C-alpha positions in Angstrom: -208.8 -85.3 112.0 -209.2 -88.8 110.7 -212.3 -87.6 108.7 -210.5 -85.4 106.2 -211.6 -87.1 102.9 -208.3 -86.1 101.0 -206.0 -87.6 103.6 -206.2 -90.9 101.9 -205.0 -89.1 98.8 -201.7 -87.8 100.2 -198.9 -89.6 98.5 -195.9 -87.8 100.2 -194.8 -84.9 102.2 -191.5 -83.3 101.8 -190.1 -80.7 104.3 -186.9 -78.9 103.8 -185.0 -75.9 105.3 -181.8 -74.2 104.9 -179.4 -73.7 107.9 -176.8 -70.9 107.3 -173.5 -70.8 108.9 -174.7 -68.1 111.5 -177.5 -70.4 112.7 -177.6 -73.1 115.2 -178.3 -76.2 112.9 -180.1 -78.1 115.6 -182.6 -75.3 116.2 -183.2 -75.0 112.5 -183.9 -78.8 112.4 -186.3 -78.3 115.4 -188.2 -75.7 113.4 -188.8 -78.3 110.6 -189.7 -81.0 113.2 -192.1 -78.7 114.9 -194.3 -78.9 111.8 -194.6 -82.7 112.1 -196.6 -84.7 114.7 -194.6 -84.8 118.0 -194.2 -88.5 118.2 -193.3 -88.7 114.5 -189.8 -90.1 114.1 -188.6 -89.1 110.7 -185.3 -89.7 109.0 -183.5 -86.4 108.5 -181.1 -86.0 105.7 -178.4 -83.2 105.7 -176.8 -81.9 102.5 -173.7 -79.8 103.0 -173.6 -77.0 100.4 -171.7 -73.8 99.7 -173.4 -70.4 99.4 -172.8 -67.8 96.9 -169.7 -66.4 98.9 -168.4 -70.0 99.5 -170.0 -69.9 103.0 -171.1 -73.3 104.3 -174.9 -73.9 104.3 -176.8 -77.1 105.1 -180.0 -78.2 103.6 -182.0 -80.3 106.1 -184.6 -82.5 104.4 -187.3 -84.9 105.6 -189.2 -87.1 103.0 -192.3 -88.9 104.1 -193.2 -91.4 101.4 -195.5 -93.9 103.3 -199.1 -92.6 102.6 -200.4 -93.1 106.1 -197.5 -91.2 107.7 -197.7 -88.5 104.9 -201.4 -88.0 105.8 -200.5 -87.6 109.5 -197.9 -85.0 108.8 -200.3 -83.2 106.4 -203.0 -83.1 109.2 -200.5 -81.8 111.6 -199.5 -79.0 109.3 -203.1 -78.1 108.4 -203.8 -77.9 112.2 -201.1 -75.5 112.9 -202.1 -72.9 110.2 -203.9 -69.9 111.7 -207.3 -68.8 110.4 -205.8 -65.8 108.8 -203.3 -67.8 106.9 -206.0 -70.3 106.1 -207.9 -67.6 104.2 -204.7 -66.5 102.5 -203.8 -70.0 101.5 -207.3 -70.6 100.0 -207.1 -67.3 98.1 -203.6 -68.3 96.7 -204.4 -71.9 95.9 -203.8 -71.6 92.2 -200.3 -70.1 92.9 -199.4 -72.9 95.3 -200.4 -76.0 93.4 -199.2 -77.6 90.1 -200.8 -79.9 87.6 -199.2 -82.9 89.1 -201.1 -82.5 92.4 -198.5 -80.9 94.5 -199.3 -78.2 97.1 -196.4 -75.9 97.9 -196.2 -74.1 101.3 -193.5 -71.9 102.9 -193.5 -71.2 106.6 -191.5 -68.7 108.7 -188.5 -70.5 110.1 -188.4 -68.6 113.3 -192.1 -68.9 114.2 -191.9 -72.7 113.2 -189.3 -73.0 115.9 -192.0 -71.9 118.4 -194.5 -74.5 116.9 -196.5 -72.0 114.9 -197.1 -72.2 111.1 -197.1 -68.7 109.5 -196.9 -68.5 105.8 -193.8 -66.6 104.6 -191.8 -66.6 101.5 -188.5 -65.3 103.1 -186.0 -67.8 104.5 -188.7 -70.4 105.0 -189.3 -74.0 106.0 -190.5 -75.4 102.6 -193.2 -78.0 102.6 -194.4 -79.9 99.4 -197.5 -82.1 99.8 -198.1 -84.5 96.9 -201.6 -85.5 96.5 -203.2 -88.2 94.2 -206.0 -86.3 92.6 -208.9 -88.5 91.5 -209.5 -88.7 87.7 -211.7 -86.0 86.4 -211.2 -83.6 89.4 -209.5 -80.3 89.0 -206.3 -80.2 91.0 -207.0 -76.7 92.6 -210.5 -77.6 93.4 -209.7 -81.0 95.0 -206.8 -79.6 97.1 -208.9 -76.6 98.2 -211.6 -79.0 99.4 -209.1 -81.1 101.3 -207.7 -78.0 103.0 -211.1 -76.5 103.8 -212.2 -79.8 105.4 -209.0 -79.9 107.4 -209.3 -76.4 108.5 -212.8 -77.1 109.7 -211.8 -80.1 111.7 -208.7 -78.2 113.2 -210.9 -75.4 114.3 -213.5 -77.8 115.9 -210.8 -79.6 117.8 -209.1 -76.3 118.8 -206.0 -76.7 116.6 -205.9 -73.4 114.6 -205.5 -70.0 116.1 -206.9 -66.6 115.0 -203.5 -64.9 114.4 
């Protein structure tokens, strides 16, 4: 996917997920890691928190701030999104971006554990992709074009599934 024009405009990627006391923290981390390239060695940060009822929860976080690495992670994520969710994402692009050039995605934690990226708002693996949007370009339009190009390349290389 080296040809995606927008990959040079990826500033950073941040992935985070919450592990609840009833969950296996290592499996939850694996769900997060499954959205990144297999050979990618990311530094994982854990933040110990307390839930509403003082139950222990852990926020697991990966920040990728080197542009080349962030582009690789973005390409991996784009390649994992099914064609059905690709359409949904493009339809919802205005709701998933901000004026600062960030794209916000949420993927089902359980499916991510299996290496599948399914958009889901409940108990998700959260992904924030920060783009540098060229001067004079509309944020939504620019990010949509990057995603469309990435989806085309992923489909051509056999990366995205139909479901």
